[in-house]
C-alpha positions in Angstrom: -2.9 17.0 -8.0 -6.5 18.0 -8.5 -8.6 17.9 -5.3 -10.9 15.2 -6.9 -7.9 13.0 -7.7 -6.3 13.6 -4.3 -9.4 12.3 -2.5 -9.5 9.1 -4.5 -5.7 8.8 -5.0 -4.7 5.2 -5.7 -2.0 3.4 -3.8 -2.3 0.7 -6.4 -0.6 -2.5 -5.6 1.5 -1.4 -2.6 4.0 -4.1 -1.1 4.2 -6.4 1.8 7.2 -8.5 2.5 9.4 -5.9 0.7 12.5 -6.6 2.7 14.6 -9.0 0.7 13.1 -10.5 -2.4 11.8 -13.9 -1.7 14.0 -16.6 -3.1 12.6 -18.5 -6.1 11.8 -22.1 -5.2 12.3 -25.0 -7.5 10.0 -28.1 -7.1 11.5 -31.5 -7.1 10.8 -33.3 -10.4 7.0 -33.9 -10.0 6.7 -36.1 -13.0 9.4 -38.6 -12.1 10.5 -38.7 -15.8 13.9 -37.1 -15.3 12.8 -33.8 -17.0 14.1 -30.5 -15.7 11.9 -29.5 -12.7 9.4 -26.7 -13.2 9.8 -23.6 -11.1 6.1 -23.0 -10.3 6.8 -19.9 -8.2 8.6 -18.2 -11.1 5.7 -19.2 -13.4 3.3 -17.5 -11.1 5.4 -14.3 -10.9 5.8 -14.3 -14.7 2.0 -14.6 -15.1 1.3 -11.8 -12.7 3.8 -9.5 -14.5 2.2 -10.4 -17.8 -1.3 -9.9 -16.6 -0.5 -6.5 -15.1 0.9 -5.1 -18.3 -1.6 -3.2 -20.4 -3.8 0.0 -20.7 -6.8 0.3 -18.4 -9.3 2.9 -17.5 -12.3 3.5 -15.2 -14.4 5.4 -17.8 -17.3 2.8 -17.7 -17.5 3.1 -13.9 -17.5 6.9 -14.0 -20.4 6.8 -16.5 -22.4 4.7 -14.1 -21.5 6.5 -10.9 -20.1 10.1 -11.0 -18.6 9.6 -7.5 -15.9 7.7 -9.2 -13.5 9.5 -11.5 -12.3 8.6 -15.0 -8.7 7.4 -14.5 -6.2 6.1 -17.0 -3.9 3.3 -15.7 -1.0 2.2 -17.9 1.5 -0.5 -17.1 4.4 -1.5 -19.3 7.5 -3.7 -18.9 10.9 -1.9 -18.6 14.4 -3.3 -18.6 16.1 -2.7 -15.2 18.2 -5.8 -14.5 19.4 -4.3 -11.2 15.9 -4.8 -9.8 15.3 -8.2 -11.4 13.5 -9.8 -14.3 10.0 -8.5 -13.9 9.8 -4.7 -13.6 6.9 -2.5 -14.9 6.5 1.2 -15.1 3.0 2.3 -13.9 1.3 5.6 -14.7 -2.0 6.9 -13.5 -3.7 10.1 -14.6 -7.2 11.6 -14.9 -8.7 10.7 -18.3 -9.3 14.4 -19.0 -5.6 15.3 -18.4 -3.5 12.2 -19.4 -0.3 14.2 -19.9 -0.2 15.1 -16.2 0.0 11.8 -14.2 -0.6 12.1 -10.5 1.1 8.8 -9.7 4.2 7.2 -11.3 5.7 4.0 -9.9 7.8 1.0 -10.7 6.4 -2.5 -9.8 8.9 -5.2 -9.1 7.2 -8.6 -9.2 8.9 -11.2 -7.0 8.1 -14.9 -6.7 6.9 -16.1 -3.3 5.5 -19.6 -3.7 3.6 -21.8 -6.3 0.5 -19.6 -6.0 1.6 -16.2 -4.9 3.9 -13.4 -6.0 4.6 -10.0 -4.4 4.4 -6.8 -6.4 6.8 -4.4 -4.7 6.3 -0.7 -5.2 9.2 1.7 -6.0 9.0 5.5 -6.5 11.3 8.0 -8.2 13.8 9.8 -6.0 13.4 13.1 -7.9 10.8 15.2 -9.7 13.1 15.4 -12.7 12.9 11.6 -13.0 9.1 11.6 -12.8 9.0 14.3 -15.5 11.2 12.3 -17.8 9.0 9.2 -17.3 5.7 10.8 -18.4 4.2 8.9 -21.4 6.9 6.2 -21.2 4.5 3.4 -22.1 4.3 4.9 -25.6 7.9 3.8 -26.0 9.0 1.5 -23.1 12.3 0.7 -24.8 13.4 4.3 -24.2 13.6 3.7 -20.4 17.1 4.6 -19.4 17.2 4.9 -15.7 19.2 3.1 -13.0 18.1 1.4 -9.8 19.4 4.4 -7.8 16.9 6.6 -9.4 14.2 4.8 -7.4 13.5 3.8 -3.8 11.2 1.2 -2.4 8.0 2.1 -0.6 8.5 -0.2 2.3 5.4 -2.1 3.2 3.3 -0.7 0.4 2.9 -3.6 -2.0 0.4 -6.4 -2.5 0.9 -10.2 -2.2 -1.2 -11.6 -5.1 -2.6 -15.1 -5.1 -3.5 -17.0 -8.3 -6.6 -19.2 -8.2 -6.5 -20.6 -11.7 -8.5 -17.8 -13.2 -7.5 -14.5 -11.5 -5.3 -13.0 -8.9 -6.5 -11.5 -5.6 -4.4 -9.7 -2.9 -4.1 -6.9 -0.4 -1.7 -5.0 1.7 -1.0 -6.2 5.3 -2.4 -4.5 8.3 -1.0 -0.9 8.7 2.4 -1.6 7.0 2.0 1.0 4.2 2.6 4.5 5.6 0.9 7.5 4.0 0.6 11.1 4.9 -1.9 12.1 2.1 -4.8 14.2 3.4 -3.8 13.6 7.0 -3.5 9.8 6.7 -1.0 7.7 8.7 -1.4 4.5 6.7 -3.0 3.2 3.6 -4.5 -0.2 2.5 -5.3 -1.7 -0.8 -7.5 -4.6 -1.9 -6.8 -5.8 -5.5 -8.3 -8.3 -8.0 -6.8 -8.9 -11.4 -8.6 -10.8 -14.1 -8.0 -11.2 -17.8 -10.1 -8.1 -18.6 -10.7 -6.2 -15.4 -8.5 -4.9 -12.5 -10.2 -3.7 -9.4 -8.5 -1.7 -6.7 -9.9 -0.4 -3.4 -7.3 1.9 -2.0 -7.9 3.8 1.2 -6.0 6.0 3.6 -6.7 6.2 7.4 -5.6 8.5 10.1 -4.2 7.5 13.5 -7.8 6.9 14.8 -8.5 4.5 11.9 -10.9 7.0 10.3 -10.8 6.9 6.5 -9.5 10.2 5.1 -9.1 9.4 1.4 -10.1 6.9 -1.2 -13.3 5.5 -2.5 -16.0 4.9 0.1 -18.5 2.6 -1.6 -16.2 0.1 -3.2 -13.3 -0.6 -5.5 -12.3 1.3 -8.6 -12.9 -0.8 -11.7 -10.3 -0.6 -14.4 -11.3 -2.2 -17.7 -8.5 -3.5 -19.8 -8.4 -1.7 -23.2 -5.5 -3.7 -24.7 -5.6 -7.4 -25.7 -6.2 -9.6 -22.7 -3.7 -12.3 -21.6 -4.5 -16.0 -22.1 -5.3 -18.4 -19.2 -3.0 -21.4 -19.5 
């Protein structure tokens, strides 16, 4: 990975509460009219998965401030029933070298409660799998891997909370381990709106000194595909 990208490498949406997917909760009939109860926790997880999907980049931010790099971020839904209903393939690359992604992950979105969902992070278990995944979002239906081709990054996800207009979330404490550039753990702070995703991802050494990631604030990824609706 290029030195510039390594310094600002993104640990986008890492996962807390990875162990055991949280059970989906069903509300008792809130209307009292005998209709089927609405599973609000599942609705929130569905919304998060839908809002994550799309093509983003940080070109506008790079144009304003050259200390930030132009990065492409693509997220697309893939079918992997062994991991659940809401699985996305995620690919990040420098805008000037989109065919050589420096990060490839799966996100597994799991309901937690009426307002929150957890985005777990899974990584490929082999370089050959990563190579085969390059450019997948051009044709998501071609995804043909099994759950055993991936492993969870324990502690490296984000619990995202919906406030009616956007999601916000972060990792927890020092749960996400990282050895990049001498780090021992990584953190992430994320916001997800209809047209903008921000991610401030940083790595720290054993003395809690930052050793990688943006220094002055979050990366700003503008959505380049059609925005989702707020319902």
